[in-house]
C-alpha positions in Angstrom: 0.0 0.0 0.0 1.3 3.5 -0.9 0.1 6.9 0.1 -2.9 6.1 2.3 -4.7 9.1 3.6 -7.9 7.6 5.1 -9.1 9.7 8.0 -6.0 10.9 9.9 -3.5 8.7 8.0 -0.6 10.8 6.6 0.6 9.3 3.3 1.1 5.9 4.9 3.0 3.3 2.8 3.4 -0.3 4.2 3.9 -3.9 3.1 1.7 -6.3 5.0 2.9 -9.9 4.6 0.4 -12.6 3.6 -0.1 -15.8 5.5 1.3 -14.2 8.6 -0.2 -12.7 11.8 0.3 -8.9 11.7 -0.6 -6.7 14.6 -1.4 -3.0 14.1 -0.7 -1.1 17.4 -0.3 2.4 18.6 -1.9 4.9 21.0 -5.7 5.4 20.9 -6.7 7.3 17.8 -3.4 6.9 16.1 -5.0 5.4 12.9 -4.7 1.7 13.4 -8.4 1.0 12.6 -8.2 3.5 9.7 -5.5 1.5 8.2 -6.7 -2.1 8.9 -10.5 -1.6 8.6 -11.2 1.5 6.7 -8.5 1.1 4.0 -7.4 -2.5 3.6 -10.7 -4.3 4.6 -12.9 -1.6 3.0 -11.1 -1.7 -0.4 -11.1 -5.6 -0.4 -14.9 -5.6 0.3 -15.5 -3.0 -2.4 -13.6 -5.0 -5.0 -15.3 -8.3 -4.1 -18.7 -6.5 -4.2 -17.8 -5.3 -7.7 -17.7 -8.9 -9.0 -21.4 -9.6 -8.1 -24.3 -9.0 -10.5 -25.9 -5.6 -10.5 -29.0 -6.8 -8.7 -26.9 -8.1 -5.7 -24.6 -5.1 -5.7 -27.4 -2.6 -5.3 -28.4 -4.4 -2.1 -25.0 -4.3 -0.5 -23.1 -1.5 1.2 -21.6 0.9 -1.4 -18.1 2.0 -0.4 -16.2 4.7 -2.3 -12.6 3.9 -3.0 -10.3 4.7 0.0 -8.0 7.7 -0.3 -4.9 5.8 -1.2 -2.5 6.2 -4.2 -2.0 2.4 -4.7 -3.0 -0.8 -3.1 -2.6 -4.3 -4.5 -2.3 -8.0 -3.5 -5.7 -7.9 -1.7 -7.5 -11.2 -1.1 -11.1 -12.0 0.2 -11.4 -10.2 3.5 -13.8 -10.7 6.4 -14.0 -8.5 9.5 -14.4 -10.0 12.9 -15.2 -7.0 15.1 -16.8 -6.4 18.5 -20.2 -5.5 17.2 -22.8 -7.2 19.3 -25.1 -9.7 17.5 -28.3 -8.1 16.3 -31.4 -8.2 18.5 -32.9 -11.4 17.1 -34.3 -13.5 19.9 -34.0 -16.6 17.7 -30.2 -16.4 17.6 -28.3 -18.3 20.4 -24.7 -19.1 21.1 -25.4 -22.5 19.5 -26.8 -21.1 16.3 -24.2 -18.3 16.0 -21.3 -20.8 16.5 -22.8 -23.4 14.1 -22.8 -26.0 16.9 -26.6 -26.2 17.1 -26.9 -27.7 13.7 -24.3 -30.5 14.6 -26.3 -31.3 17.8 -29.5 -31.6 15.8 -27.9 -34.0 13.4 -26.5 -36.1 16.3 -29.9 -36.3 18.0 -31.7 -37.2 14.8 -29.3 -40.2 14.6 -29.2 -41.4 18.2 -32.1 -39.8 20.1 -34.7 -42.2 21.5 -37.5 -42.1 20.7 -36.6 -40.3 17.5 -38.4 -37.0 16.7 -37.6 -37.1 13.0 -35.0 -35.5 10.8 -32.7 -32.8 12.2 -35.3 -29.9 11.6 -37.5 -31.6 14.2 -34.9 -30.6 16.8 -34.7 -27.0 15.7 -36.7 -24.3 17.5 -36.4 -22.2 14.4 -38.2 -24.7 12.2 -42.0 -25.3 12.4 -41.5 -29.0 12.8 -39.4 -28.5 15.9 -40.6 -25.4 17.6 -43.0 -25.2 20.5 -46.4 -24.3 18.9 -47.3 -22.1 21.9 -44.3 -19.8 21.9 -43.3 -20.4 18.3 -39.8 -21.3 19.4 -39.0 -18.3 21.5 -39.3 -19.9 24.9 -41.2 -16.9 26.2 -44.8 -15.8 25.8 -45.9 -12.2 25.7 -49.4 -11.5 26.9 -51.1 -8.2 26.5 -52.5 -7.1 29.9 -55.9 -5.7 28.9 -56.3 -3.9 32.3 -53.1 -2.0 31.5 -54.0 -1.5 27.9 -57.5 -0.1 28.3 -58.9 2.8 30.4 -62.5 1.6 30.5 -63.7 4.9 32.0 -62.9 6.6 28.7 -64.5 6.3 25.2 -62.5 5.5 22.1 -62.6 9.2 21.1 -61.1 10.2 24.4 -58.2 7.8 24.0 -59.3 4.6 25.9 -56.4 2.6 24.4 -53.2 3.3 26.3 -50.7 2.8 23.5 -48.9 5.6 21.6 -49.9 4.6 18.1 -53.6 4.4 19.2 -53.5 7.9 20.8 -56.2 10.4 19.6 -55.3 11.8 16.2 -53.3 8.8 15.0 -54.4 6.7 12.0 -54.9 3.6 14.1 -57.2 5.7 16.5 -59.1 6.9 13.4 -59.7 3.3 12.3 -61.2 2.4 15.7 -63.4 5.5 15.9 -64.7 5.2 12.3 -65.1 1.4 12.2 -68.8 1.6 13.1 -68.4 -1.3 15.5 -69.2 0.7 18.7 -70.3 4.2 19.6 -66.9 6.0 19.9 -68.4 8.5 22.5 -69.5 5.8 25.0 -66.9 4.7 27.7 -65.7 1.2 27.1 -67.0 0.1 30.5 -70.5 0.8 29.4 -70.3 -1.0 26.1 -71.7 -4.6 25.6 -68.9 -7.1 26.4 -69.4 -8.8 23.0 -68.8 -5.5 21.2 -65.6 -4.9 23.2 -64.5 -8.4 22.5 -64.8 -7.8 18.7 -63.0 -4.5 19.0 -60.1 -6.3 20.8 -59.8 -9.6 19.0 -61.4 -9.5 15.5 -59.2 -10.6 12.6 -60.0 -9.9 9.0 -63.5 -8.8 9.8 -65.5 -7.3 6.9 -67.3 -4.2 8.3 -71.0 -3.7 7.6 -71.2 0.1 7.9 -67.8 1.8 8.4 -67.5 5.6 8.5 -66.6 7.6 5.5 -63.0 8.1 6.8 -62.4 4.3 7.1 -60.2 2.8 4.4 -62.2 1.6 1.4 -61.2 -2.1 1.8 -63.5 -2.2 4.9 -61.5 -4.9 6.6 -61.0 -4.6 10.4 -58.3 -6.1 12.6 -58.7 -5.8 16.4 -56.4 -4.0 18.8 -54.7 -7.1 20.1 -53.9 -8.6 16.7 -52.6 -5.2 15.6 -50.3 -4.9 18.6 -49.2 -8.5 18.2 -48.3 -8.4 14.5 -47.0 -4.8 14.3 -45.0 -4.6 17.5 -44.7 -7.8 19.5 -43.3 -9.8 16.6 -40.9 -7.1 15.6 -37.2 -7.2 16.5 -36.9 -4.7 19.4 -34.2 -2.7 17.6 -36.7 -2.0 14.8 -39.1 -0.3 17.2 -38.9 3.4 18.2 -38.2 4.3 21.7 -41.8 5.4 22.2 -43.1 2.1 20.9 -40.8 0.1 23.2 -41.9 2.2 26.2 -45.5 1.7 25.2 -45.1 -2.1 25.0 -43.3 -2.2 28.3 -46.4 -0.6 29.9 -49.0 -3.1 28.5 -47.1 -6.4 27.9 -46.3 -9.0 30.5 -43.6 -11.6 29.6 -43.1 -15.0 31.1 -41.6 -18.4 30.5 -43.7 -20.5 28.1 -45.7 -23.0 30.2 -45.8 -25.6 27.5 -42.1 -26.0 26.8 -40.8 -24.5 30.1 -38.6 -22.1 28.1 -36.8 -24.8 26.0 -38.4 -23.5 22.8 -38.9 -27.0 21.5 -41.9 -29.2 20.5 -42.8 -32.2 22.7 -41.2 -34.7 20.3 -37.8 -33.0 20.6 -38.0 -32.6 24.3 -38.8 -36.3 24.8 -36.0 -37.6 22.5 -33.0 -38.5 24.7 -29.4 -39.5 24.5 -28.2 -41.1 27.8 -31.2 -39.6 29.6 -30.7 -36.1 28.4 -32.6 -34.1 25.7 -31.1 -31.6 23.2 -32.6 -28.9 25.5 -30.7 -30.3 28.4 -27.5 -30.3 26.4 -28.0 -26.8 25.2 -28.6 -25.5 28.8 -25.3 -26.9 30.1 -22.2 -24.7 30.3 -19.9 -25.5 27.4 -17.2 -26.7 29.7 -19.5 -29.4 31.1 -21.1 -30.3 27.7 -17.6 -31.3 26.5 -17.6 -34.2 28.9 -21.2 -35.2 28.0 -20.3 -35.3 24.3 -17.1 -37.3 25.0 -19.3 -40.0 26.7 -21.1 -40.7 23.4 -19.4 -43.9 22.1 -21.5 -44.9 19.1 -19.0 -45.4 16.2 -21.6 -44.5 13.6 -21.4 -40.8 14.7 -17.7 -40.7 15.5 -16.9 -37.9 12.9 -19.9 -35.9 14.0 -18.9 -36.2 17.7 -15.4 -35.1 16.8 -16.6 -32.0 15.0 -18.8 -31.1 18.0 -15.9 -31.6 20.4 -13.6 -29.4 18.4 -16.1 -26.5 18.4 -16.8 -26.9 22.1 -13.0 -27.0 22.8 -12.6 -23.9 20.8 -15.3 -22.0 22.7 -13.7 -23.1 26.0 -10.2 -22.1 24.8 -11.3 -18.5 24.2 -12.6 -18.2 27.7 -16.3 -18.9 26.9 -16.6 -22.2 28.7 -19.1 -20.7 31.1 -21.7 -19.9 28.4 -24.5 -22.3 27.5 -25.5 -22.9 23.9 -29.0 -21.8 24.7 -27.9 -18.3 25.7 -29.3 -15.6 23.5 -26.7 -14.0 21.2 -27.9 -10.5 21.9 -27.0 -10.8 25.6 -23.3 -11.3 24.8 -20.8 -8.5 25.3 -18.9 -7.2 22.2 -15.8 -9.2 23.3 -17.8 -12.4 23.8 -19.6 -12.0 20.4 -16.3 -11.6 18.7 -14.9 -14.7 20.2 -18.0 -16.7 19.2 -17.4 -15.4 15.6 -13.8 -16.7 15.8 -15.0 -20.2 16.6 -17.4 -20.1 13.7 -14.6 -19.1 11.3 -12.4 -21.9 12.6 -14.8 -24.4 11.2 -14.8 -22.8 7.8 -13.6 -24.8 4.8 -12.3 -21.5 3.1 -8.6 -20.8 3.0 -6.5 -17.9 1.8 -8.8 -15.5 3.5 -7.8 -12.3 5.3 -9.3 -12.0 8.7 -9.3 -8.6 10.4 -9.8 -8.7 14.2 -10.6 -5.7 16.4 -8.9 -6.2 19.8 -9.8 -9.8 20.4 -8.2 -9.9 23.8 -10.8 -7.5 25.2 -12.5 -8.9 28.3 -10.0 -11.8 28.5 -7.9 -12.7 31.6 -4.2 -13.2 30.8 -4.8 -16.9 31.4 -7.2 -17.0 28.5 -5.2 -14.8 26.1 -2.6 -17.5 25.3 -5.5 -19.8 24.3 -6.9 -17.1 22.1 -3.5 -16.9 20.4 -3.5 -20.6 19.7 -6.8 -20.2 17.8 -5.4 -17.2 15.8 -2.3 -19.3 15.0 -4.6 -22.2 13.8 -6.4 -19.8 11.5 -3.1 -18.5 10.1 -1.7 -21.9 9.6 -4.7 -22.9 7.5 -3.1 -20.6 4.8 -4.9 -17.4 6.0 -3.7 -13.9 6.6 -4.5 -12.5 10.1 -4.6 -8.8 10.8 -5.2 -7.7 14.4 -5.7 -4.3 15.9 -4.4 -4.8 19.4 -2.7 -3.3 22.5 -2.2 -6.4 24.6 1.6 -7.1 25.1 1.1 -10.9 24.8 -0.7 -10.5 21.4 2.0 -8.2 20.1 4.7 -10.6 21.2 3.0 -13.5 19.4 2.8 -11.6 16.1 4.9 -12.4 13.0 4.9 -8.7 12.0 4.1 -5.5 13.8 3.1 -2.1 12.4 2.9 0.8 14.9 1.2 4.1 14.1 1.4 7.3 16.0 3.1 9.2 17.5 -0.1 10.5 19.1 -3.9 10.3 18.5 -6.1 12.3 16.2 -4.4 14.9 14.0 -1.0 14.1 15.7 -1.1 10.5 14.5 -1.4 8.7 11.3 2.3 8.1 10.7 4.1 4.7 10.7 6.4 4.6 13.7 7.7 1.1 13.3 7.5 -2.0 11.0 9.2 -5.2 12.0 9.2 -8.1 14.5 8.1 -7.8 18.1 11.6 -8.3 19.3 12.8 -5.4 17.3 9.9 -3.3 18.6 11.1 -3.7 22.2 14.4 -1.9 21.4 12.7 1.2 19.9 11.7 4.5 21.6 8.2 4.4 20.3 5.2 4.6 22.8 4.6 0.8 22.4 8.3 0.0 22.6 8.6 1.9 25.9 5.5 0.2 27.3 6.7 -3.3 26.4 10.0 -2.7 28.1 8.6 -1.2 31.3 8.6 -3.6 34.2 5.5 -4.2 36.3 5.6 -2.0 39.4 3.6 -2.8 42.5 2.3 0.1 44.6 4.8 0.5 47.4 2.6 2.2 50.0 -1.1 1.3 49.6 -3.4 4.0 50.8 -5.3 3.2 54.0 -9.1 2.6 53.7 -11.5 5.1 55.2 -13.9 2.4 56.3 -15.6 -0.5 54.4 -18.9 -1.6 53.0 -19.9 -5.2 53.1 -21.5 -7.3 50.3 -23.5 -9.9 52.2 -24.4 -13.4 51.1 -24.5 -12.7 47.3 -26.0 -15.6 45.4 -26.8 -14.1 41.9 -25.9 -16.3 38.9 -22.8 -18.3 39.9 -21.9 -16.5 43.1 -21.6 -18.9 46.0 -23.0 -17.1 49.0 -20.2 -14.5 48.8 -19.6 -12.1 51.7 -16.8 -9.6 51.2 -15.7 -6.2 52.4 -15.1 -3.4 49.9 -12.8 -0.6 51.3 -13.7 3.0 51.0 -11.5 5.9 50.0 -9.0 3.8 48.0 -8.5 2.2 44.6 -9.9 -1.4 44.6 -9.4 -3.7 41.6 -11.6 -6.8 41.2 -9.9 -9.5 39.1 -10.6 -13.0 37.9 -11.0 -15.0 34.7 -13.8 -14.2 32.3 -17.1 -15.6 33.7 -15.8 -15.9 37.3 -18.6 -13.6 38.7 -16.7 -10.3 38.9 -19.3 -8.2 37.2 -22.2 -10.0 38.9 -20.7 -9.3 42.3 -19.4 -5.7 41.8 -21.6 -4.2 39.1 -24.7 -6.1 40.3 -24.7 -6.9 44.0 -22.6 -4.0 45.3 -24.8 -1.2 44.0 -27.9 -3.2 44.8 -26.9 -3.6 48.5 -25.2 -0.1 48.6 -27.1 2.3 46.3 -24.5 5.0 46.8 -22.3 3.3 44.2 -22.7 4.3 40.6 -21.8 1.8 37.8 -20.1 3.2 34.7 -20.1 0.3 32.2 -19.8 -0.3 28.5 -23.6 -0.6 27.7 -24.8 1.1 24.5 -25.7 4.8 25.0 -29.2 6.1 24.2 -29.6 8.2 21.1 -27.7 6.0 18.6 -26.6 7.6 15.4 -27.9 11.1 16.3 -26.0 11.3 19.6 -22.4 12.6 19.9 -19.8 13.2 22.6 -21.1 16.8 22.6 -24.7 15.8 23.4 -23.6 13.2 26.1 -21.3 15.7 27.8 -23.9 18.4 27.8 -22.1 20.9 25.7 -24.2 20.7 22.5 -26.8 23.1 23.7 -24.3 25.8 24.9 -22.6 25.5 21.6 -25.9 26.1 19.7 -26.7 29.0 22.0 -23.3 30.5 21.2 -23.9 30.3 17.5 -27.4 31.7 18.0 -26.1 34.8 19.8 -23.3 35.3 17.2 -25.6 35.0 14.2 -29.0 36.1 15.5 -30.6 32.8 14.4 -32.6 30.6 16.7 -30.3 27.9 18.3 -32.4 25.1 16.7 -30.8 26.1 13.3 -27.6 24.6 14.7 -29.1 21.3 15.7 -29.0 18.3 13.3 -32.2 17.2 15.0 -34.0 20.5 14.5 -34.3 23.2 11.9 -30.7 22.8 10.8 -31.1 19.2 9.7 -30.3 18.2 6.1 -33.6 17.5 4.4 -32.3 14.4 2.6 -30.8 12.4 5.4 -32.9 14.0 8.2 -29.8 15.1 10.1 -28.2 11.7 10.2 -25.3 12.3 7.8 -26.0 8.9 6.2 -28.8 7.2 4.3 -29.9 4.0 6.1 -31.4 1.1 4.1 -33.3 -1.5 6.1 -32.5 -5.0 4.9 -34.9 -6.8 7.2 -33.0 -9.8 8.6 -29.6 -8.5 7.6 -27.7 -5.6 9.1 -28.8 -2.1 8.0 -26.7 -0.6 5.2 -25.4 2.9 5.6 -24.2 5.1 2.8 -23.0 8.7 3.1 -25.4 11.5 2.3 -24.3 13.3 -0.9 -26.6 16.3 -0.2 -24.8 17.4 3.0 -21.5 15.6 2.5 -22.0 13.8 5.9 -22.1 17.1 7.9 -25.8 16.5 8.7 -26.8 20.2 8.2 -28.7 22.0 5.5 -27.1 24.9 3.5 -28.8 27.6 5.6 -27.3 26.2 8.8 -23.9 25.9 7.2 -24.0 29.5 6.0 -23.9 30.9 9.5 -20.4 31.3 11.2 -18.9 31.8 14.6 -15.3 33.0 14.6 -15.3 32.1 10.9 -16.3 28.5 11.7 -19.5 26.7 10.7 -21.4 24.5 13.2 -20.0 21.5 11.1 -16.5 22.8 11.5 -16.9 23.0 15.3 -18.3 19.5 15.6 -15.4 18.2 13.6 -12.9 19.5 16.2 -11.3 17.5 19.0 -12.0 18.6 22.6 -8.8 20.8 22.8 -9.5 22.7 19.6 -13.1 23.3 20.6 -12.1 24.4 24.1 -9.7 26.9 22.6 -12.4 28.3 20.2 -14.9 29.0 23.1 -12.2 30.2 25.6 -10.3 28.0 28.0 -12.2 29.4 31.0 -15.7 28.9 29.5 -18.1 26.3 30.9 -17.9 24.5 27.6 -14.1 24.2 27.8 -14.3 23.0 31.4 -16.6 20.1 30.5 -14.6 19.3 27.3 -11.4 19.0 29.3 -12.7 15.8 31.0 -12.7 14.1 27.6 -8.9 14.6 27.4 -8.5 13.5 31.0 -10.2 10.1 30.5 -8.2 9.5 27.3 -10.6 10.6 24.6 -8.9 13.7 23.5 -8.5 12.3 20.0 -12.3 12.1 19.3 -14.2 14.8 17.5 -17.0 16.2 19.6 -19.6 15.7 16.8 -18.7 12.0 16.2 -21.6 9.6 16.1 -21.8 7.4 19.2 -22.4 4.4 16.8 -18.7 4.7 15.8 -17.4 4.3 19.4 -16.2 1.1 21.0 -17.6 -0.1 24.3 -14.5 1.2 26.1 -14.8 4.6 24.5 -18.5 4.8 25.4 -17.6 3.9 29.0 -14.9 6.6 29.3 -17.3 9.1 27.7 -19.9 8.3 30.5 -17.1 8.6 33.0 -16.3 12.1 31.7 -19.9 13.1 31.9 -20.2 11.8 35.4 -17.0 13.6 36.6 -18.1 16.8 34.9 -21.5 16.6 36.7 -20.1 15.4 40.1 -19.8 17.4 43.2 -17.0 17.0 45.8 -14.8 13.9 45.1 -15.3 12.5 48.6 -19.0 11.8 47.7 -17.9 9.8 44.6 -18.3 6.0 44.7 -17.7 4.7 41.2 -17.6 1.2 39.7 -15.8 1.0 36.4 -16.2 -2.2 34.4 -13.0 -2.8 32.4 -12.2 0.9 31.8 -8.9 0.1 30.0 -10.7 -1.8 27.1 -9.2 -0.4 23.9 -6.5 1.6 25.6 -2.9 1.6 24.8 -0.5 1.1 27.7 0.5 4.8 27.7 -3.2 5.7 27.8 -3.7 3.3 30.7 -1.0 5.2 32.6 -2.9 8.4 32.1 -6.2 6.8 33.3 -4.4 5.6 36.5 -3.1 9.2 37.1 -6.7 10.4 37.0 -7.8 7.5 39.3 -5.1 8.5 41.8 -6.1 12.2 41.7 -9.8 11.2 42.4 -8.9 8.8 45.2 -6.5 11.4 46.8 -9.4 13.8 46.8 -11.5 11.3 48.8 -13.3 9.3 46.1 -13.8 5.5 46.2 -13.1 3.7 43.0 -13.8 0.0 42.3 -12.4 -1.3 38.9 -13.3 -4.6 37.4 -10.1 -5.3 35.4 -7.8 -7.8 33.7 -4.9 -5.4 32.9 -2.0 -6.4 35.1 -0.6 -2.9 35.3 -3.9 -1.7 36.8 -4.0 -4.6 39.2 -0.4 -3.9 40.3 -1.3 -0.2 40.8 -4.3 -0.9 43.2 -4.4 -0.3 46.9 -6.6 -3.4 47.4 -7.4 -6.4 45.2 -10.3 -8.9 45.3 -9.8 -11.9 43.1 -12.8 -14.0 42.1 -12.7 -17.5 40.9 -11.0 -19.9 40.8 -12.5 -20.7 37.4 -15.5 -19.6 35.3 -19.2 -20.4 35.5 -19.9 -23.1 38.0 -16.2 -23.3 38.8 -16.1 -19.6 39.9 -18.2 -17.4 42.2 -15.9 -17.5 45.2 -13.5 -15.0 46.7 -10.0 -16.5 46.1 -8.0 -13.6 47.5 -8.3 -10.3 49.3 -5.3 -8.0 50.0 -2.5 -6.0 48.3 -1.3 -6.7 44.8 2.2 -7.8 46.0 0.6 -10.3 48.3 -1.6 -11.6 45.4 1.5 -12.2 43.4 2.6 -14.7 46.1 -0.7 -16.5 46.2 -0.4 -19.9 44.4 -4.1 -20.6 44.4 -4.9 -17.5 42.2 -4.5 -17.6 38.4 -4.2 -13.8 38.5 -1.4 -14.1 41.1 0.5 -16.6 38.9 0.5 -14.2 35.9 1.5 -11.3 38.1 4.5 -13.3 39.3 5.6 -13.9 35.7 6.0 -10.2 35.3 
């Protein structure tokens, strides 16, 4: 590749070896993802898409050529990122990893009594799904007492659901159906009439009003709600519709299948006394032993294929998951590792796989097993590109490319190309971090009291009682699935509501939200433009008068492809700025609103004055390691770790005295370079020294070594975890032979 200028890349020219594991590293925002994903992977996808027929091409994402002088030698490329699985309730760990189809085949051969061919064991096939819940395992019932206000008439809004509110087209259909008098309260209407109003399906009306549609066919309120909202994927519903459903729908386990999703025949078909539902509900680590006990030689190849997939899931630290777990409940890191397992079973070779920080959420004990899987993919004649910060992943690479020297506009240049050993001798940011020894805190700060988590039994916790010190930095460690988050992010704030959890959950607002809106500076910025130009502030909102008329202020055109992921293409009318020409014509200090939103926090703070309230809030972005973001960047483009640090910045900007702060941070170093981790630890020390209490759920050994107090949960994952293995200082943990975390600390 020669002369790449995508995003912040500065004329980058590199040679990436094929059939090798190449790691792209560098500080946050240095251009790693721009090079690996937005240049190499995007151009490969664009070229492959160009080989398809026009009909297919028109239904796939359309990428413009990347800004690069020359790029060649590309091969078929697939991205394995940390995007969560879509919100389809029918997708499970078993279906997403392709293990479910193998289990169905096994049960169709050996299950007694037999239920039929393999589809008869699938909850996604009519022959195998429970007829009551249609293979979902849950049934949604509309609570009519919540839905209806029987003291009101239809005209007054007796149906408590937003799309049936007075004035809506569904309300008009009810009022003009002619079935009942729309001015009589529901409670005074004949019960038979109300029953028709509620449950009729495909009813031909005798005498509808003139405003009723000409087809004259009526569907009742309940069928309308069921078909238009209940059966839709939640992500396809508006926030108002989701809130409305939550108010009128009760959800419970299907009484017919007890949540297994399967028809009676599949539930009663057994191998060694267990059904396919029993197998799917077991943790992967336990299911391996059950599969190994199947000795019938007629299914030996099938059993071997299942064992290999289960071993792969276990080897990437997912042995605590069950195959029946819904895919949408997985974290981004868990979802990515499930995708790795699926690709391991692929018959394709000479493929380029691009991974986005696959070590995220993994304990050091699990990272080496992840590296074994990546090596297997590479050795099957594939090319592996990994965007990563973890020292162990960098050390395992065949080739390393470091970008920098800083993030944002100060990055985008190649700092190093070569082997990991050569990198450790350089003066780059990554080279210095790799050489730096692990340093334990010499004088842990004294606790200012404790709070106690008493008899915690959620999920896999085993009646845990543990003290959490106040006024210090506490790190909670343990392998993935050991129960850390359940104990600290779940039980601690439940038993002690003064603690606030700052996690990596998706932020509300989606594509329209930005760091500026989350941090609370968007409105002051609009007000400043309004005062300077004399226009109403709404002209400087992409959600108000200033919105581009074509993309409605989103900056992209979104095409809904039903069961596939939505396709986004840039808006040509506004060039992605999201604003219309009139809004872009107004200027503050010779800058348009789009120019300001394209600035990083430091540039925006300088524009509005370093002592302004806007600048004071923006400075928190830099202090939590997000100084490279633009303040108008869509939240959809942020990783889980970036979203969490953005929430932390907002919380700190809003917070009062530090001694009132009791914060829980769930893996705050996710996606951070080692040098950025050091900056985050400086911020943590400043907050603790001012009286705050910080509890971090972490795998990063530098963070663990820096703590005042460590609580290690384990010893293993799932049923093998849920106990307190160690409490004390980091240096004492390193001497504890029973702790996996301690063993890895000792190695460093």
